[in-house]
C-alpha positions in Angstrom: 5.1 16.1 -31.7 5.7 12.8 -29.5 8.8 14.5 -28.3 6.9 17.7 -27.4 4.3 15.4 -25.3 7.0 13.7 -23.5 8.5 16.9 -22.5 5.3 18.0 -22.0 4.4 15.3 -19.2 8.1 15.8 -17.7 7.2 19.2 -17.0 3.5 18.0 -15.5 5.5 15.4 -13.3 7.9 18.0 -12.1 4.7 20.1 -11.2 2.7 17.4 -9.2 6.0 16.5 -7.6 6.6 19.9 -6.4 2.8 20.4 -5.2 1.8 17.3 -3.9 4.4 16.8 -1.5 2.9 14.6 1.3 -0.8 14.0 -0.7 -1.0 10.8 -2.4 -4.3 11.0 -3.4 -3.1 13.7 -5.8 -0.8 11.4 -7.3 -3.6 8.6 -7.9 -6.2 10.9 -9.0 -4.2 13.1 -11.2 -4.5 12.7 -15.1 -0.6 12.3 -14.9 -1.1 9.5 -12.1 -3.5 7.6 -14.1 -0.7 6.3 -16.6 -0.2 3.9 -13.8 -3.3 1.8 -15.0 -1.0 0.3 -17.8 2.3 -1.4 -18.0 3.6 1.1 -20.8 2.4 4.4 -18.9 3.8 3.2 -15.7 7.0 2.5 -17.7 6.6 6.2 -18.7 6.2 7.2 -15.4 9.3 5.8 -14.1 11.5 6.8 -16.5 10.6 10.5 -16.3 11.2 9.9 -12.5 14.5 8.6 -13.0 15.4 11.8 -15.1 14.1 14.0 -12.7 15.8 12.5 -9.9 19.2 12.6 -11.4 19.0 16.6 -11.9 17.5 16.6 -8.3 18.4 13.4 -6.2 17.1 15.0 -2.8 13.8 16.0 -4.0 11.4 15.1 -1.2 8.3 14.6 -3.4 10.1 12.8 -6.5 11.8 10.2 -3.7 8.5 9.2 -2.3 6.4 9.2 -5.7 9.3 7.2 -6.8 9.0 5.1 -4.2 5.6 4.6 -4.8 5.9 4.1 -8.8 8.6 0.9 -7.7 5.4 -0.6 -5.5 3.2 -0.3 -8.2 5.7 -2.1 -10.6 6.1 -4.9 -8.3 2.5 -5.1 -7.0 0.9 -4.9 -9.9 3.1 -6.0 -13.4 5.8 -7.9 -11.9 5.2 -12.0 -11.9 8.7 -13.4 -11.0 9.9 -13.0 -7.8 13.1 -11.7 -8.3 11.7 -9.0 -10.3 9.5 -7.9 -6.8 12.3 -8.3 -4.9 13.9 -5.7 -7.1 11.3 -3.4 -6.8 10.0 -3.5 -3.7 13.8 -2.8 -2.7 13.8 0.5 -4.7 10.4 1.0 -3.0 12.0 1.2 0.4 15.2 2.8 -0.1 13.8 5.3 -1.9 11.0 6.0 0.5 14.4 5.6 3.3 15.7 8.4 1.2 12.8 10.9 1.3 12.5 10.2 4.8 16.0 11.2 5.5 15.7 14.7 3.2 12.1 15.3 5.1 12.1 13.3 8.3 8.4 15.4 9.2 7.4 14.5 5.8 4.0 11.8 5.9 4.6 10.1 2.5 7.9 9.2 3.0 7.2 7.3 6.3 3.9 5.6 4.5 5.6 4.5 1.8 8.9 3.3 4.0 6.3 1.4 5.9 4.7 -0.2 2.8 8.1 -0.6 1.1 9.5 -2.6 4.7 5.9 -4.5 4.4 6.5 -5.6 0.4 10.2 -6.3 0.6 9.1 -8.7 3.7 6.7 -10.3 1.9 8.8 -11.1 -1.2 11.5 -12.8 0.9 9.2 -14.8 2.7 10.0 -12.7 6.2 6.7 -10.9 6.5 6.3 -10.0 10.4 9.2 -11.7 11.5 11.2 -10.2 14.0 13.4 -9.2 11.4 10.9 -6.5 9.9 7.7 -6.1 11.9 9.2 -3.6 14.4 10.4 -1.2 11.6 7.1 -1.9 9.7 5.2 -1.0 13.0 7.4 2.3 13.1 6.5 3.6 10.2 3.1 3.2 10.5 2.6 4.6 14.2 4.9 7.5 12.9 2.0 8.5 10.0 -0.6 7.6 12.7 0.4 10.0 14.9 1.1 13.0 12.2 -2.6 12.4 10.8 -4.7 9.4 11.6 -6.9 10.5 8.8 -4.2 9.7 6.3 -4.5 7.7 3.1 -8.1 6.9 4.3 -6.7 4.5 7.1 -4.9 2.3 5.0 -2.2 3.1 8.1 -4.2 1.8 10.5 -5.4 -1.6 8.4 -1.3 -2.3 7.9 -0.6 -1.8 11.4 -3.4 -3.9 12.4 -1.8 -6.8 10.4 1.5 -6.1 12.3 -0.5 -6.1 15.7 -2.3 -9.8 14.5 0.4 -11.9 12.7 3.3 -11.1 14.3 4.7 -13.2 17.0 3.1 -12.4 20.6 5.6 -13.4 22.8 8.7 -12.4 21.3 7.7 -9.7 19.0 4.9 -6.6 18.9 2.0 -9.3 18.3 -1.0 -8.1 19.9 -4.9 -8.9 19.3 -6.4 -6.5 21.6 -4.4 -3.7 19.4 -5.0 -5.3 16.1 -8.7 -5.2 16.8 -8.9 -1.5 18.1 -6.9 -0.5 14.7 -9.4 -2.0 12.8 -12.2 -0.2 14.1 -9.8 2.9 13.3 -9.1 2.1 9.8 -13.3 1.7 8.9 -13.3 5.0 11.0 -11.4 6.7 8.8 -11.5 4.5 5.4 -15.2 3.0 5.6 -15.6 3.7 1.9 -11.9 2.5 1.1 -12.1 -1.3 -0.5 -8.2 -2.2 0.4 -9.1 -1.5 4.1 -11.4 -4.7 4.2 -8.9 -6.8 1.8 -6.1 -6.3 4.9 -8.9 -6.9 7.7 -10.3 -9.8 6.0 -7.0 -11.5 5.8 -6.8 -10.8 9.5 -9.9 -12.5 10.8 -8.8 -15.5 7.9 -5.6 -15.6 9.8 -7.2 -15.9 13.1 -10.1 -18.3 11.7 -12.9 -16.2 12.5 -14.8 -16.8 9.3 -18.0 -15.1 10.2 -16.2 -12.1 10.5 -14.1 -12.4 7.7 -17.4 -13.2 5.6 -18.8 -9.7 6.6 -15.8 -7.9 6.4 -15.2 -9.3 2.5 -19.3 -8.6 1.9 -19.2 -5.1 3.0 -15.7 -4.6 0.8 -17.3 -6.0 -2.8 -20.6 -3.8 -1.8 -18.6 -0.8 -2.0 -19.3 1.3 -4.9 -16.4 0.9 -7.6 -14.1 4.3 -8.2 -13.6 4.3 -11.7 -10.4 7.1 -10.9 -9.1 3.7 -9.6 -9.3 0.7 -12.0 -6.1 -0.9 -11.3 -6.3 -1.1 -7.9 -10.3 -1.8 -7.6 -9.8 -4.7 -10.2 -7.2 -6.5 -8.3 -8.6 -6.0 -4.7 -12.1 -7.2 -5.6 -10.2 -10.1 -7.8 -8.8 -10.7 -4.0 -11.9 -10.8 -2.0 -14.0 -12.8 -4.2 -10.9 -15.5 -4.2 -11.0 -14.8 0.1 -15.2 -15.0 0.1 -14.6 -18.7 -2.0 -12.2 -20.1 1.0 -14.3 -18.5 3.6 -17.5 -20.1 2.1 -15.5 -23.5 2.4 -15.0 -23.1 5.7 -18.1 -22.2 6.8 -19.5 -25.1 5.5 -17.2 -27.2 7.0 -18.2 -26.1 10.4 -21.4 -26.5 9.8 -21.1 -30.1 9.3 -19.4 -30.3 12.6 
């Protein structure tokens, strides 16, 4: 019975990869995708994807989904720095393979941008001259293909590049960052992850009132029961940011 269940799950994974060539939400909201909410479930998904890629190494859907699964492993389950580097490297490398198989595939470019950003973060070079241009390029490709893609997250990610990269010798541009912040909220007003990324931008700028408002609005969004892994992580991080912002606001009031 167990072997049959594993075989059936593998067939579901193949079917999902074939149908959802570029729709990340199809993966996240699918019954099979819900397995990522536990370490054991994610391990099984990675195992299935690895087997399918061995049989079909140029499957576009399989490639970007494998990149996404490694992102989840590195972001939510890995605690050791070296493990995070490993999984984020796999994310960017397999997304790059997906882009090469289908340059017009939007999900490949999205996960390549995310993989580059997380790899750079894990290696301590986030938004440096080494990585900023590449992350920006991938998010711009995604935005040009579909501005509404994945609830505005590409705009939020690109805004963080513009906000945090050096301005004179790199791509940093606060005016462009603010424009992208507006676009992220336009397409993803109800998506909590946008608020976390944008709150971090305001914190980096020392705009404490904007940060406080962004965090409060992000925490007020109704809980999406379909995304417990992402929701719990994002809520916890927003609360940590709010504590930091409250300290800074109290300090400024004393001056």
